[in-house]
C-alpha positions as a printed Julia matrix, in Angstrom:
661×3 Matrix{Float64}:
 -101.96  223.27  -224.86
 -102.08  222.0   -221.3
 -102.76  225.48  -219.94
 -105.52  226.08  -222.57
 -107.33  222.86  -221.64
 -107.04  223.7   -217.98
 -108.13  227.32  -218.31
 -111.37  226.3   -220.09
 -112.8   225.29  -216.73
 -111.43  228.09  -214.58
 -114.74  229.94  -214.65
 -116.55  227.03  -213.02
 -116.75  226.6   -209.26
 -115.42  223.12  -208.3
 -117.23  220.82  -205.91
 -116.38  221.47  -202.3
 -115.1   217.91  -201.85
 -112.9   217.82  -204.94
 -115.26  217.87  -207.92
 -115.68  214.2   -209.02
 -116.16  214.46  -212.78
 -115.57  210.81  -213.75
 -117.78  207.85  -212.94
 -117.68  204.14  -213.78
 -120.38  202.35  -215.79
 -120.09  198.74  -216.85
 -116.41  198.78  -215.93
 -115.71  201.8   -218.17
 -114.92  205.33  -216.98
 -117.2   208.01  -218.36
 -117.17  211.82  -218.02
 -119.88  213.97  -216.45
 -120.6   215.59  -219.82
 -121.39  212.21  -221.38
 -124.16  211.03  -219.01
 -127.72  211.94  -218.1
 -128.6   213.84  -214.95
 -129.43  212.12  -211.67
 -129.39  208.39  -211.0
 -130.19  207.83  -214.65
 -126.47  208.15  -215.33
 -126.08  204.55  -214.06
 -122.59  205.2   -212.71
 -120.86  203.97  -209.58
 -117.85  205.28  -207.65
 -114.54  204.43  -209.4
 -112.99  203.56  -206.02
 -113.19  199.72  -205.88
 -113.37  199.86  -202.09
 -116.47  202.07  -202.31
 -118.4   201.29  -205.57
 -121.36  203.29  -204.28
 -124.03  204.56  -206.74
 -123.35  208.06  -208.08
 -125.76  210.9   -208.86
 -124.93  213.1   -211.87
 -125.49  216.73  -210.88
 -125.89  219.16  -213.78
 -125.26  222.6   -212.23
 -126.24  226.09  -213.22
 -123.83  228.29  -215.18
 -120.99  229.39  -212.96
 -120.69  226.02  -211.2
 -119.11  222.83  -212.46
 -121.1   219.68  -213.23
 -120.04  216.75  -211.04
 -120.93  213.38  -209.59
 -121.95  212.87  -205.98
 -122.34  209.74  -203.86
 -125.96  208.68  -203.47
 -127.18  208.8   -199.84
 -123.69  208.62  -198.32
 -120.6   210.72  -197.69
 -117.84  211.16  -200.24
 -115.28  208.32  -199.9
 -112.46  210.89  -200.27
 -110.29  209.16  -202.9
 -112.74  208.67  -205.76
 -111.39  211.65  -207.74
 -107.74  210.52  -207.53
 -108.64  206.9   -208.31
 -110.78  207.88  -211.31
 -108.14  210.16  -212.8
 -105.46  207.52  -212.29
 -107.56  204.79  -213.89
 -108.57  207.01  -216.79
 -104.99  207.97  -217.58
 -103.85  204.33  -217.61
 -106.79  203.33  -219.79
 -106.03  206.14  -222.25
 -102.39  205.05  -222.61
 -103.4   201.4   -222.98
 -105.9   202.21  -225.72
 -103.91  204.87  -227.62
 -100.43  203.35  -227.32
  -99.13  206.86  -227.89
  -97.09  209.05  -225.56
  -95.08  212.23  -225.96
  -91.73  212.0   -224.19
  -90.24  215.29  -222.93
  -86.9   216.68  -223.97
  -83.9   215.56  -221.89
  -81.81  218.5   -220.76
  -78.69  218.81  -218.61
  -76.87  221.75  -217.04
  -73.22  222.24  -217.92
  -71.97  225.08  -215.79
  -74.44  227.94  -216.26
  -75.86  226.63  -219.55
  -78.68  224.15  -220.07
  -78.37  221.98  -223.18
  -81.01  219.78  -224.83
  -79.48  216.31  -225.29
  -82.64  214.51  -226.47
  -85.54  216.28  -228.18
  -89.11  215.7   -227.06
  -91.36  213.8   -229.47
  -94.57  211.76  -229.66
  -93.96  208.01  -230.06
  -96.19  205.11  -231.1
  -95.6   202.01  -228.95
  -96.02  198.33  -229.72
  -97.27  197.12  -226.35
  -98.64  198.54  -223.09
  -98.49  196.84  -219.68
 -100.3   198.1   -216.59
  -99.24  197.58  -212.97
  -96.7   194.82  -213.76
  -93.59  194.33  -211.63
  -90.23  195.02  -213.21
  -87.28  194.46  -210.95
  -87.94  195.98  -207.53
  -90.81  198.3   -208.52
  -94.37  198.07  -209.85
  -94.84  201.06  -212.2
  -98.18  202.46  -213.31
  -97.58  201.91  -217.03
  -94.85  200.2   -219.08
  -94.69  201.24  -222.75
  -92.73  198.95  -225.06
  -91.31  199.91  -228.48
  -88.9   197.72  -230.45
  -88.15  195.75  -227.3
  -87.26  198.84  -225.25
  -89.3   199.67  -222.14
  -90.41  203.11  -221.01
  -91.94  203.45  -217.55
  -94.64  206.1   -217.04
  -95.58  207.19  -213.5
  -98.89  209.07  -213.29
  -99.0   211.6   -210.44
 -102.2   212.95  -208.94
 -101.28  213.53  -205.3
  -98.05  211.66  -204.55
  -94.85  212.23  -206.5
  -92.09  209.65  -206.77
  -89.62  209.92  -203.91
  -85.84  209.9   -204.23
  -85.61  206.25  -203.19
  -87.68  205.14  -206.18
  -85.66  207.4   -208.49
  -82.46  205.78  -207.2
  -83.9   202.3   -207.86
  -84.77  203.32  -211.43
  -81.22  204.52  -211.98
  -79.79  201.37  -210.42
  -81.87  199.12  -212.69
  -81.17  201.28  -215.75
  -84.87  201.89  -216.46
  -86.12  204.88  -218.47
  -88.95  206.61  -216.62
  -91.15  209.69  -217.22
  -93.33  211.24  -214.5
  -96.59  212.89  -215.67
  -98.18  215.52  -213.4
 -101.99  215.26  -213.51
 -102.61  217.13  -210.25
 -103.98  220.25  -211.99
 -106.5   218.36  -214.16
 -108.86  217.1   -211.48
 -111.93  218.89  -212.88
 -111.61  217.93  -216.59
 -115.21  216.82  -217.39
 -114.52  214.95  -220.63
 -112.43  211.89  -221.38
 -111.79  213.35  -224.84
 -110.08  216.35  -223.25
 -108.25  214.12  -220.78
 -106.89  211.96  -223.62
 -105.0   214.89  -225.16
 -103.78  215.97  -221.73
 -102.4   212.55  -220.77
 -100.78  211.8   -224.12
  -99.28  215.2   -224.93
  -99.97  218.32  -222.92
  -99.68  217.44  -219.19
  -96.39  218.52  -217.55
  -93.87  215.71  -217.58
  -90.24  215.2   -216.82
  -87.63  212.46  -216.91
  -86.96  210.68  -213.64
  -84.27  208.59  -215.29
  -82.98  208.29  -218.86
  -79.96  205.97  -219.37
  -79.42  207.2   -222.93
  -79.56  210.81  -221.79
  -77.09  210.08  -218.99
  -74.63  208.56  -221.46
  -74.99  211.55  -223.79
  -74.47  213.89  -220.85
  -71.26  212.08  -219.91
  -70.08  212.25  -223.52
  -70.94  215.94  -223.72
  -69.13  216.63  -220.46
  -66.01  214.9   -221.8
  -66.23  217.03  -224.95
  -66.51  220.22  -222.87
  -63.47  219.19  -220.81
  -61.47  218.58  -223.98
  -62.55  221.97  -225.35
  -61.53  223.64  -222.09
  -58.12  221.97  -222.29
  -57.69  223.16  -225.87
  -58.63  226.7   -224.83
  -56.12  226.52  -221.98
  -53.37  225.42  -224.38
  -54.26  228.21  -226.81
  -54.29  230.7   -223.95
  -50.85  229.58  -222.76
  -49.46  229.96  -226.27
  -50.9   233.48  -226.46
  -49.35  234.38  -223.1
  -45.95  233.19  -224.27
  -46.35  235.16  -227.49
  -47.33  238.36  -225.65
  -44.43  238.04  -223.21
  -42.06  237.6   -226.15
  -43.4   240.76  -227.76
  -42.91  242.73  -224.52
  -39.27  241.73  -224.39
  -38.71  243.41  -227.77
  -40.42  246.72  -226.83
  -38.2   249.67  -226.05
  -38.93  252.51  -223.58
  -42.06  254.52  -224.27
  -41.73  258.05  -225.55
  -43.09  261.18  -223.84
  -46.32  263.13  -224.2
  -46.38  266.54  -225.89
  -46.25  269.61  -223.69
  -48.94  270.16  -221.05
  -52.16  271.94  -221.98
  -54.12  274.64  -220.16
  -56.62  273.51  -217.51
  -60.2   274.09  -218.8
  -63.1   275.48  -216.76
  -64.93  272.18  -216.23
  -62.21  271.06  -213.8
  -63.12  273.8   -211.33
  -66.82  273.4   -211.97
  -66.79  269.72  -211.11
  -64.21  270.02  -208.34
  -61.57  267.87  -210.03
  -58.51  270.01  -209.29
  -57.19  267.61  -206.64
  -57.21  264.79  -209.2
  -54.87  266.5   -211.68
  -51.11  266.12  -211.84
  -51.03  263.35  -209.19
  -48.25  260.78  -209.1
  -49.11  257.26  -210.3
  -46.76  254.34  -209.75
  -44.97  253.54  -213.02
  -46.06  256.7   -214.9
  -42.48  257.44  -216.0
  -43.56  256.17  -219.41
  -45.97  259.13  -219.62
  -43.84  262.17  -218.79
  -46.56  264.82  -219.38
  -48.56  263.89  -216.3
  -50.89  266.9   -216.34
  -51.7   266.45  -220.04
  -52.78  262.8   -220.06
  -54.71  263.06  -216.8
  -56.59  266.08  -218.12
  -57.32  264.1   -221.3
  -58.95  261.31  -219.26
  -61.05  263.69  -217.14
  -62.36  265.57  -220.16
  -63.05  262.61  -222.42
  -64.8   260.42  -219.82
  -65.73  262.2   -216.58
  -66.9   265.5   -218.08
  -68.65  263.95  -221.09
  -70.42  261.32  -218.93
  -71.65  264.09  -216.67
  -72.92  266.14  -219.57
  -74.63  263.09  -221.14
  -76.67  262.52  -217.97
  -78.28  259.17  -217.12
  -77.94  257.94  -220.71
  -74.14  258.03  -220.54
  -72.74  254.62  -221.4
  -70.09  252.88  -219.35
  -66.53  252.78  -220.59
  -63.73  250.31  -220.1
  -60.11  250.65  -219.1
  -59.25  249.77  -222.68
  -61.27  252.77  -223.93
  -59.3   255.07  -221.62
  -56.02  253.59  -222.77
  -56.94  254.04  -226.44
  -57.79  257.69  -225.74
  -54.37  258.23  -224.16
  -52.74  256.57  -227.17
  -54.62  258.87  -229.55
  -53.57  261.89  -227.48
  -49.96  260.79  -227.5
  -49.86  259.71  -231.19
  -46.75  257.55  -230.72
  -45.89  253.89  -230.39
  -47.46  251.8   -227.61
  -47.14  248.1   -226.77
  -49.85  245.87  -228.16
  -53.06  245.58  -226.12
  -53.12  242.71  -223.61
  -56.38  240.77  -223.62
  -58.14  240.9   -220.26
  -58.31  237.12  -219.86
  -54.51  236.74  -220.01
  -53.48  240.08  -218.55
  -53.13  238.85  -214.94
  -50.95  235.88  -215.96
  -48.72  238.06  -218.16
  -48.14  240.62  -215.42
  -47.54  237.87  -212.86
  -44.72  236.46  -215.0
  -43.32  239.95  -215.63
  -43.71  241.7   -212.25
  -41.27  244.42  -213.23
  -43.34  245.45  -216.25
  -45.53  248.58  -216.01
  -47.14  249.66  -219.24
  -49.16  252.74  -220.02
  -52.25  250.53  -219.72
  -51.34  249.77  -216.1
  -50.88  253.48  -215.42
  -54.27  254.29  -216.97
  -55.96  251.6   -214.88
  -54.27  252.85  -211.7
  -55.51  256.39  -212.39
  -59.08  255.12  -212.86
  -58.8   253.35  -209.51
  -57.68  256.65  -207.94
  -60.83  258.26  -209.37
  -62.83  255.37  -207.97
  -61.3   255.86  -204.52
  -62.19  259.55  -204.67
  -65.85  258.64  -205.27
  -65.91  259.95  -208.86
  -66.13  256.62  -210.67
  -67.61  253.23  -209.9
  -67.04  249.9   -211.63
  -70.0   247.68  -212.4
  -69.38  245.78  -215.63
  -67.59  248.91  -216.76
  -66.56  252.35  -215.51
  -69.19  255.01  -214.95
  -69.83  258.01  -212.76
  -70.52  256.91  -209.19
  -73.93  257.29  -207.6
  -72.62  259.79  -205.06
  -71.25  261.95  -207.84
  -74.55  261.83  -209.72
  -76.61  262.38  -206.57
  -74.7   265.61  -206.08
  -76.48  266.88  -209.22
  -79.79  265.14  -208.53
  -79.26  261.96  -210.52
  -80.94  258.88  -208.97
  -81.12  256.49  -211.9
  -78.56  254.29  -210.28
  -81.33  252.89  -208.04
  -82.65  250.9   -210.99
  -79.28  249.26  -211.47
  -79.09  248.45  -207.77
  -82.53  246.83  -207.76
  -81.67  244.75  -210.81
  -78.45  243.63  -209.18
  -80.39  242.58  -206.07
  -82.93  240.64  -208.12
  -80.15  238.82  -209.98
  -78.31  238.0   -206.77
  -81.39  236.57  -205.02
  -82.45  234.66  -208.15
  -79.0   233.08  -208.5
  -78.94  232.04  -204.83
  -82.46  230.57  -205.03
  -81.59  228.73  -208.24
  -78.5   227.16  -206.62
  -80.63  225.98  -203.68
  -83.37  224.46  -205.88
  -80.8   222.68  -208.05
  -79.39  221.05  -204.91
  -82.8   219.55  -204.03
  -83.57  216.17  -205.7
  -86.09  216.39  -208.53
  -88.67  214.32  -206.69
  -88.71  216.79  -203.77
  -88.8   220.11  -205.61
  -91.88  219.44  -207.74
  -94.41  222.25  -207.52
  -91.95  224.96  -206.41
  -92.74  228.29  -208.07
  -90.17  231.09  -207.84
  -92.67  233.92  -208.45
  -94.95  232.61  -205.73
  -91.94  232.23  -203.42
  -91.14  235.96  -203.83
  -94.55  236.76  -202.34
  -93.92  234.78  -199.15
  -93.55  236.88  -195.95
  -90.0   237.56  -194.76
  -90.56  240.08  -191.99
  -93.87  241.33  -190.54
  -95.56  243.42  -193.18
  -93.01  242.74  -195.95
  -92.58  239.95  -198.47
  -89.3   238.75  -199.92
  -89.96  240.84  -203.02
  -90.51  243.94  -200.84
  -87.14  243.41  -199.17
  -85.45  243.14  -202.58
  -87.08  246.33  -203.88
  -86.41  248.39  -200.71
  -84.43  251.51  -201.61
  -80.95  251.8   -200.04
  -79.84  254.89  -198.17
  -79.25  257.58  -200.84
  -76.28  258.84  -198.84
  -74.54  255.43  -198.95
  -74.63  253.43  -202.18
  -73.1   250.4   -200.48
  -75.86  250.19  -197.86
  -77.91  247.04  -198.44
  -80.43  247.6   -195.58
  -80.4   245.11  -192.66
  -83.34  243.11  -194.03
  -81.73  242.52  -197.42
  -78.43  241.65  -195.77
  -80.26  239.09  -193.6
  -82.08  237.65  -196.63
  -78.89  237.11  -198.65
  -77.12  235.7   -195.59
  -79.95  233.17  -195.03
  -79.95  232.18  -198.71
  -76.16  231.8   -198.71
  -76.38  229.63  -195.59
  -78.93  227.34  -197.28
  -76.77  227.1   -200.4
  -73.64  226.37  -198.35
  -75.53  223.65  -196.47
  -75.49  221.66  -199.74
  -72.35  222.94  -201.48
  -69.88  223.31  -198.58
  -71.37  221.06  -195.88
  -72.16  224.14  -193.81
  -74.37  224.2   -190.72
  -78.1   223.61  -191.1
  -79.9   226.98  -190.76
  -83.07  227.31  -188.71
  -84.86  229.46  -191.33
  -85.69  227.36  -194.43
  -87.28  230.37  -196.22
  -90.24  228.3   -197.48
  -88.06  226.01  -199.62
  -89.1   222.28  -199.79
  -86.09  221.23  -197.72
  -87.57  219.0   -195.02
  -86.54  215.7   -196.65
  -83.17  217.1   -197.71
  -82.42  218.38  -194.2
  -83.34  215.03  -192.68
  -81.13  213.27  -195.22
  -78.24  215.66  -194.55
  -78.6   215.18  -190.79
  -78.66  211.41  -191.27
  -75.62  211.48  -193.57
  -73.67  213.72  -191.22
  -74.62  211.53  -188.27
  -73.42  208.46  -190.17
  -70.22  210.3   -191.08
  -69.7   211.2   -187.43
  -70.31  207.58  -186.4
  -67.9   206.4   -189.09
  -65.29  208.9   -187.94
  -65.74  207.8   -184.32
  -65.51  204.14  -185.34
  -62.36  204.92  -187.3
  -60.93  206.75  -184.3
  -61.76  203.8   -182.03
  -60.19  201.46  -184.57
  -57.02  203.54  -184.63
  -56.93  203.65  -180.82
  -57.37  199.88  -180.64
  -54.74  199.38  -183.33
  -52.32  201.65  -181.48
  -53.02  199.84  -178.19
  -52.57  196.49  -179.9
  -49.33  197.72  -181.46
  -48.15  198.96  -178.07
  -48.97  195.62  -176.42
  -47.25  193.77  -179.26
  -44.19  196.02  -178.97
  -44.08  195.44  -175.18
  -44.41  191.7   -175.71
  -41.59  191.75  -178.25
  -39.44  193.83  -175.9
  -39.98  191.4   -173.01
  -39.36  188.46  -175.34
  -36.15  190.09  -176.6
  -35.04  190.74  -173.02
  -35.77  187.12  -172.11
  -33.86  185.84  -175.14
  -31.0   188.24  -174.37
  -30.9   186.98  -170.77
  -30.87  183.38  -172.0
  -28.11  184.29  -174.45
  -26.12  185.98  -171.7
  -26.56  182.94  -169.44
  -25.51  180.65  -172.26
  -22.52  182.87  -172.97
  -21.56  182.86  -169.28
  -21.91  179.09  -169.22
  -19.73  178.73  -172.31
  -17.17  181.11  -170.84
  -17.25  179.13  -167.58
  -16.69  175.87  -169.44
  -13.86  177.52  -171.37
  -12.27  178.75  -168.14
  -12.79  175.3   -166.54
  -11.1   173.61  -169.49
   -8.19  176.05  -169.27
   -8.04  175.47  -165.51
   -7.86  171.73  -165.93
   -5.33  172.03  -168.75
   -3.08  174.16  -166.56
   -3.43  171.77  -163.61
   -2.47  168.86  -165.82
    0.47  170.78  -167.3
    1.88  172.33  -164.14
    1.01  169.68  -161.56
    1.4   166.3   -163.28
    2.67  164.57  -160.18
    0.65  161.9   -158.51
    0.26  164.03  -155.4
   -2.03  166.45  -157.19
   -4.19  163.89  -159.0
   -7.2   165.03  -157.02
   -6.01  168.59  -156.52
   -8.83  169.87  -158.75
  -11.46  168.8   -156.22
   -9.39  169.74  -153.21
   -8.54  173.35  -154.1
  -10.76  175.82  -152.17
  -10.56  179.62  -152.47
  -12.47  181.9   -150.06
  -14.66  178.97  -148.94
  -15.59  177.89  -152.5
  -14.09  175.0   -154.49
  -11.8   176.34  -157.21
  -13.48  174.11  -159.82
  -16.82  175.94  -159.12
  -15.33  179.38  -158.66
  -13.53  179.33  -162.02
  -16.9   178.91  -163.85
  -18.65  181.88  -162.22
  -17.06  184.93  -163.89
  -13.94  186.24  -165.55
  -12.9   187.96  -162.32
  -13.25  184.73  -160.3
  -11.35  182.96  -163.09
   -8.5   185.47  -162.65
   -8.47  184.75  -158.91
   -8.11  181.04  -159.61
   -5.38  181.78  -162.19
   -3.47  183.83  -159.6
   -3.86  181.02  -157.1
   -2.5   178.5   -159.62
    0.39  180.86  -160.33
    1.25  180.76  -156.66
    1.06  176.97  -156.7
    3.19  176.84  -159.81
    6.01  178.58  -157.98
    6.69  175.21  -156.41
    7.81  174.09  -159.84
   10.73  176.48  -159.65
   12.62  174.15  -157.23
   15.64  172.38  -158.58
   15.69  168.69  -159.38
   16.52  167.02  -156.01
   14.51  169.47  -153.97
   11.66  169.07  -156.35
   11.82  165.31  -155.99
   12.01  165.55  -152.21
    9.2   168.09  -152.23
    7.11  165.79  -154.36
    7.8   162.87  -152.04
    6.96  164.96  -148.98
    3.9   166.37  -150.66
    2.8   162.88  -151.64
    3.24  161.76  -148.06
    1.25  164.74  -146.76
   -1.4   164.16  -149.37
   -1.64  160.53  -148.31
   -1.85  161.64  -144.71
   -4.66  163.95  -145.65
   -6.5   160.91  -146.87
   -6.72  159.57  -143.34
   -8.39  162.78  -142.21
  -12.09  162.6   -141.72
  -12.55  165.93  -143.56
  -10.24  165.58  -146.52
  -11.31  168.77  -148.35
  -10.66  170.74  -145.2
   -7.26  169.06  -144.84
   -6.36  169.91  -148.44
   -7.5   173.5   -147.94
   -5.28  173.68  -144.87
   -2.25  172.43  -146.81
   -2.73  174.75  -149.79
   -3.82  177.97  -148.02
   -1.42  180.59  -146.65
   -1.01  180.18  -142.88
    0.24  183.2   -140.86
    1.61  180.86  -138.16
    4.01  179.35  -140.67
    4.43  182.44  -142.85
    3.65  180.32  -145.93
    1.43  177.53  -147.11
    1.95  174.34  -145.08
    2.5   172.26  -148.2
    5.41  174.53  -149.18
    7.15  173.68  -145.84
    6.83  169.95  -146.09
   10.66  169.58  -146.58
   11.29  170.97  -143.14
   11.36  167.91  -140.79
   10.14  169.91  -137.77
    7.33  171.46  -139.65
    6.54  168.21  -141.4
    6.01  166.41  -138.1
    3.82  169.21  -136.88
    1.77  169.03  -140.08
    1.21  165.32  -139.64
   -0.21  165.92  -136.21
   -2.46  168.66  -137.61
   -3.71  166.41  -140.4
   -4.66  163.65  -137.93
   -6.8   166.16  -136.1
   -9.07  166.91  -139.12
């Protein structure tokens, strides 16, 4: 209906500045067909910023009646403002609106989740804020709101669509851009309410139904997978019970068509696993006659045949038991689980592939004579199939690209018009698709077509696989999408760099912390070692004192602890330094303890003499030096002076020495 209303005015020539067909009189919009000619119409410009008087111009047949500004230039936005106002007024007065069907793509199929219908609403609100947006119209029915956005020149952008989805608001966008020259409000009423193109920008109920439908499809797919697995297991079990296949009957004579078509080299050739078909010449001749020769004789109308058809023909020729047919959708899995299995079906398929390699057959949704083979006899019908394949390939690529563009950015894209856009100088995209390949090479796609499909694939991969952004956008509305992709990738790069910096800082912090812990552990270990050395020194000092008290209890050695000096260091300090120094002190005490080996009287006399010498050492000015002299080995005496104190001669000499210190 929308196209009929629009086409009624196609014969008229619109006004050069847009064809203003609606004016405002007494605050009410009125069409050009409903007023008198000239200033008698009494209308002003619908643009509130202009409000200039309008002149109604009734044109001759072939031109469209319209309003014009009186004695001034067109304000430029009167047409859009009038159409927008009229549409809102129509919805406010009628309280009716036809919502479109809500559809969703599941794989390659589009399903209708909510049917389109015309609804009667309870309340209409114009230009009232709801949440973060101010929609054109809000229709209310049973407490539920429906937002209607009226589009004349500017469509809703993706940001507004995202806000609608975030707030859970149902919204329909109505495209009024093609109805700028509708001269009657009566016609415009039907267009706004029912026939103008419209689509859902957001539908919470539809989204929930889509999610539910997707869950159902997933469950169905899982059930099909389980059924398929059970069938695979069943087929494998049946194979395990099949015995070896029997042989063909005797070979037959080679008919004349083999020589005529040049098929001699394709007879009696070895196929891997054909032991199950012993009469090699017979079954291969059967295939050539039933399919190659008959397809040739049938000409372009020959229908394609499948591998299953060939296998059934071999079975009929053989007339003996064969394994059950393996469905194509499970065949690969069955053979993967039984790699050692080679059935007559596998042999038949391998022979067809040999014919394909020889250029006799080709496979395109079925086996048929190849184009080269047909071209040898003047057949060129395959070009139609090639063109159709190209059209399908380009259409599928373009469809994938358009689906990747947000709805608000792809409005107005027309695939048929896109095919007429120039691709190379002098050729449109459609010309490149229809260009005939080289008849001597069926796989030749021509450089231009190869470039076209490569560019389309690059645009598709830009969305689907995060591929690079191509330079050639091929006239698709991709400017906003490309800018968004660049921004997203830049943000991802910044996030990745920030993450890398964070990891580097974390690693550096961990390294610093590990170094701090190592130094702290070394410091604590050093303190522990010092404490251990101190404890060992105290232990050795206690042992030293215990031994002095045990081995030298006499009064003479009461202060021997402070007087003993070894290698210039007091023994009481030396014994605390290390285990080795402690051993030196122990050895020195052992030497001193040898004095204790004297017998009773000598020991008493030695003690008395030692006491006397010790007392004499007290008169010395340097008593430690005197004690060191008495207790240190002296080469002049051949012993320690204190050990010779019993000798009267030596004793007198020692007294004199002690007085000298």
